[in-house]
VMD Tcl script that draws the C-alpha trace (Angstrom):
set ca {
  {-7.86 -9.82 11.22}
  {-5.18 -9.65 8.52}
  {-3.91 -6.39 6.97}
  {-4.65 -5.78 3.34}
  {-1.42 -4.95 1.75}
  {-0.72 -2.86 -1.30}
  {0.43 -5.94 -3.24}
  {-2.80 -7.79 -2.43}
  {-4.81 -4.81 -3.70}
  {-2.84 -4.71 -6.89}
  {-3.32 -8.42 -7.58}
  {-7.03 -8.17 -6.79}
  {-7.41 -5.30 -9.17}
  {-5.58 -7.14 -11.95}
  {-7.72 -10.28 -11.39}
  {-10.82 -8.08 -12.00}
  {-9.04 -6.39 -14.98}
  {-8.25 -9.61 -16.73}
  {-11.56 -11.22 -15.84}
  {-13.48 -8.31 -17.39}
  {-11.17 -8.24 -20.39}
  {-11.93 -11.87 -21.04}
  {-15.63 -11.23 -20.66}
  {-15.79 -13.57 -17.63}
  {-18.26 -13.42 -14.74}
  {-17.09 -14.25 -11.19}
  {-19.11 -17.42 -11.62}
  {-17.16 -18.23 -14.88}
  {-13.83 -17.73 -13.10}
  {-14.95 -19.73 -9.99}
  {-15.83 -22.59 -12.21}
  {-12.49 -22.68 -13.85}
  {-10.65 -22.42 -10.50}
  {-12.99 -25.03 -9.05}
  {-14.10 -22.87 -6.25}
  {-17.10 -20.69 -5.28}
  {-18.14 -17.29 -6.56}
  {-17.90 -16.16 -3.07}
  {-14.22 -16.98 -2.87}
  {-13.62 -15.22 -6.17}
  {-15.34 -12.16 -4.65}
  {-13.02 -12.37 -1.60}
  {-9.92 -12.53 -3.86}
  {-11.17 -9.53 -5.89}
  {-11.77 -7.56 -2.69}
  {-8.17 -8.37 -1.47}
  {-9.60 -10.33 1.49}
  {-7.69 -13.47 0.54}
  {-3.91 -14.01 0.48}
  {-3.06 -16.09 -2.62}
  {-0.33 -18.66 -2.84}
  {2.16 -18.68 -5.71}
  {0.50 -21.86 -7.07}
  {-2.84 -20.13 -7.16}
  {-1.29 -17.14 -8.89}
  {0.05 -19.50 -11.62}
  {-3.36 -21.21 -11.95}
  {-5.06 -17.73 -12.40}
  {-2.44 -16.59 -14.88}
  {-2.92 -19.77 -16.91}
  {-6.68 -19.23 -17.00}
  {-6.15 -15.67 -18.29}
  {-3.29 -16.81 -20.65}
  {-0.81 -14.30 -19.22}
  {2.43 -14.40 -17.41}
  {2.16 -14.40 -13.64}
  {4.01 -11.16 -13.34}
  {1.30 -9.38 -15.18}
  {-0.87 -9.80 -12.09}
  {1.58 -7.58 -10.18}
  {1.50 -4.58 -12.52}
  {0.16 -1.45 -10.80}
  {-2.80 -0.38 -13.01}
  {-5.55 2.20 -12.47}
  {-8.36 0.89 -10.37}
  {-11.04 -1.10 -12.26}
  {-14.36 0.73 -11.86}
  {-16.63 -1.67 -13.84}
  {-16.64 -5.07 -12.18}
  {-19.56 -6.69 -14.01}
  {-19.69 -7.92 -17.60}
  {-22.45 -7.04 -19.88}
  {-24.04 -10.29 -21.17}
  {-27.10 -8.76 -23.00}
  {-27.63 -10.66 -26.22}
  {-29.26 -9.15 -29.18}
  {-32.27 -10.98 -30.42}
}
mol new
graphics top color blue
foreach p $ca { graphics top sphere $p radius 0.5 }
foreach p [lrange $ca 0 end-1] q [lrange $ca 1 end] { graphics top cylinder $p $q radius 0.2 }
display resetview
Protein backbone atom coordinates (compact mmCIF):
# COMPACT_ATOMS: atom_id res chain seq x y z
CA UNK A 1 0.00 0.00 0.00
CA UNK A 2 1.37 3.44 -0.91
CA UNK A 3 2.08 6.17 1.60
CA UNK A 4 -0.12 9.26 1.49
CA UNK A 5 2.30 12.17 1.27
CA UNK A 6 1.76 15.71 2.51
CA UNK A 7 1.81 16.97 -1.08
CA UNK A 8 -0.88 14.51 -2.13
CA UNK A 9 -3.04 15.68 0.80
CA UNK A 10 -2.55 19.32 -0.23
CA UNK A 11 -3.51 18.61 -3.84
CA UNK A 12 -6.54 16.58 -2.74
CA UNK A 13 -7.70 19.39 -0.44
CA UNK A 14 -7.28 21.94 -3.23
CA UNK A 15 -9.28 19.86 -5.67
CA UNK A 16 -12.13 19.83 -3.16
CA UNK A 17 -11.64 23.56 -2.51
CA UNK A 18 -11.86 24.51 -6.19
CA UNK A 19 -14.62 22.01 -6.96
CA UNK A 20 -16.81 23.45 -4.19
CA UNK A 21 -15.94 27.04 -5.17
CA UNK A 22 -17.13 26.23 -8.73
CA UNK A 23 -20.32 24.66 -7.28
CA UNK A 24 -19.44 21.32 -8.84
CA UNK A 25 -20.33 17.88 -7.53
CA UNK A 26 -17.94 14.95 -7.76
CA UNK A 27 -20.18 13.69 -10.56
CA UNK A 28 -19.78 16.99 -12.46
CA UNK A 29 -16.00 16.87 -12.13
CA UNK A 30 -15.90 13.20 -13.08
CA UNK A 31 -17.82 13.93 -16.26
CA UNK A 32 -15.40 16.68 -17.26
CA UNK A 33 -12.43 14.42 -16.48
CA UNK A 34 -14.10 11.57 -18.39
CA UNK A 35 -13.82 9.28 -15.37
CA UNK A 36 -16.02 7.95 -12.58
CA UNK A 37 -17.19 9.73 -9.42
CA UNK A 38 -15.45 6.95 -7.49
CA UNK A 39 -12.12 7.92 -9.04
CA UNK A 40 -12.73 11.56 -8.13
CA UNK A 41 -13.47 10.45 -4.57
CA UNK A 42 -10.18 8.55 -4.45
CA UNK A 43 -8.34 11.66 -5.69
CA UNK A 44 -10.05 13.83 -3.07
CA UNK A 45 -9.17 11.34 -0.35
CA UNK A 46 -5.51 11.37 -1.45
CA UNK A 47 -5.65 7.71 -2.44
CA UNK A 48 -4.47 8.41 -6.00
CA UNK A 49 -1.16 9.78 -7.18
CA UNK A 50 -1.78 12.18 -10.07
CA UNK A 51 0.42 12.69 -13.11
CA UNK A 52 1.51 16.15 -14.22
CA UNK A 53 -0.78 15.83 -17.24
CA UNK A 54 -3.77 15.11 -15.01
CA UNK A 55 -2.85 18.10 -12.80
CA UNK A 56 -2.90 20.27 -15.94
CA UNK A 57 -6.28 18.88 -16.98
CA UNK A 58 -7.78 19.55 -13.55
CA UNK A 59 -6.31 23.08 -13.48
CA UNK A 60 -7.79 23.78 -16.91
CA UNK A 61 -11.22 22.60 -15.78
CA UNK A 62 -11.06 24.91 -12.74
CA UNK A 63 -9.57 27.73 -14.87
CA UNK A 64 -6.58 28.13 -12.57
CA UNK A 65 -2.83 27.80 -12.87
CA UNK A 66 -1.52 24.33 -11.97
CA UNK A 67 0.62 25.68 -9.10
CA UNK A 68 -2.57 26.79 -7.31
CA UNK A 69 -3.29 23.12 -6.62
CA UNK A 70 -0.12 23.01 -4.48
CA UNK A 71 -0.96 25.92 -2.14
CA UNK A 72 -1.25 24.74 1.47
CA UNK A 73 -4.75 25.89 2.50
CA UNK A 74 -6.80 25.13 5.61
CA UNK A 75 -8.62 21.80 5.29
CA UNK A 76 -11.97 21.97 3.52
CA UNK A 77 -14.68 20.82 5.89
CA UNK A 78 -17.70 21.01 3.59
CA UNK A 79 -17.30 18.55 0.73
CA UNK A 80 -20.80 18.66 -0.76
CA UNK A 81 -22.46 21.39 -2.73
CA UNK A 82 -25.96 22.60 -1.97
CA UNK A 83 -28.14 22.29 -5.05
CA UNK A 84 -31.47 23.13 -3.46
CA UNK A 85 -33.45 25.19 -5.93
CA UNK A 86 -36.06 27.66 -4.86
CA UNK A 87 -39.44 27.10 -6.43
